[in-house]
N, C-alpha and C positions, 0 to 999 in steps of 0.2 A: 504494500500500500504506500502511495506517495506521501511524503511528509509535507509537501507543498500543496496548498489548497488553491485550485485554479477556478477562475470564474467560468460560468457556463459557456460552452462553445459548440459549434456545429461542424461536423466533418463532411466535406463534400468530395466525392471521388470523380476524377476525370481520366479519360483514356485518350492517347494521341491518335488522331486520324492523320497518318503520314501523307495521304494524298492532298488533304486540305491544309496541312501544316498547323492544325489547331487541336487543342485539347477539348474533347467533348464530354459534357456532364453525363454521368451514368444515372440510370433510373434510381429514384429514391421512393421509399414507401410514403414518406411525408415530404413534399416538395419544399425546398428552401430557395426562395426567389430573390435573395439579395445578390446572388451571383448569376451571371448569364449562362446560357446553354453551351457556349464555347468560349475558349480563351486562347489568345495567341501571345507567345513570347517574342519580343523584338529587341534589337539593340536600340538604345536611345542616344541621340546626339544633342538633346536639350540640355544646355549647361546648368539650368536650375536643378534638374533631376540628378545630373552627374555630380553636382556640388553636394548633394545629400548622400552620395556614396553609391548610387545605383547606376550601373552601366547598361542594365536591361530593364524593360518594362513588361508587364503582363496586362493585356487589355481585351475587352470584349469588342463586339462589332459596334459600328456607329449607327444609331437609330435616331431619326429626327434631328440630325446634326450634333448629337451628343453620344459619347461612348457609354456603353452599358456598364462598363467597369474599367478602372484604370489605376495602376499604382506602379511605382518603381519597385524593383526587386533588390532588396538589400541582403547581401550574403551574410551567412552566419558561419563562423569558424573557417572562413575561406573554403567553404564546402560547395560542391556542385549540386548538392541535393537540397539544402536548407536555405530558405530565404524568408524575409518578412516584408510587409508593407502595411498599407492602411486603406480603408474605404471610408468615405464620408457621405453623409446625406444632409440636406438642409431640412430642418424641422421647424415648426413654429417657435421652438425654444432656441433655435440657432443651429449652427453646424454641429453634427454628431459624428465623431470618429469611431471606427471599429478597427481593432488590430486583426491582421490577417497573416497567418503563417503558412508557407508553402513547402511541401516536401515532394521533390521529384524522385522517381525511382532511378536506380543507377543507370539503367538503359534509356531513361527519359521517355518511356512509353506510358507511364502512369504519373498522375499528379494528385496528391491529397492536399486539400485546402482546409485549414482550421480557422474558422471565422468566429471571432469573439464579438458578438453583436453588442454595440454600445460600450465596449470595454476598450480603453486606450490609456496609455501612460504618456503624458505630454513631455516628460523629461526623457531625452534620447537614451541616456545611460540606464535609467530605470527600465525603459522599454526593452533595451537589448538584454538586460539582466533577466527580465521576465521571459523573453523568448528563449534564452539559453536554459533557463530552469524548466520550461515546458518541454524542450527537446530532450533534456536529460531525464525527465520523469515520464516521457511519453509511453514507455513500455509498462509503466505502473498504472496508467489511467484506465 
């Protein structure tokens, strides 16, 4: 049993469609609609995103001139499998951030997304510490 108590999160599974170059959401018993049906990983050249430490982004399709999902992928432990980012939505109370952790399989054919709806640490070092603790304890969850 994990010594660290994590806030509630949702795990969403994706599989790579090599023909489309996109990760496709796998069927869920109870749908989680905060993430789109497919995601694509791309290199970013946006200096604002690169300044935050991300050289890649993960994004949904553009609908009505807006991306369904978009975040920079920040590496954890210099790993090719673990990354984190955030998602935000505008609510009547203001902007609401949610922490998102990404785990790619070693062969990059599968992607697990851990979505902490409404949970976010604004301090970057605390956020990174939380992500590391989650990864370390993931087998105990």
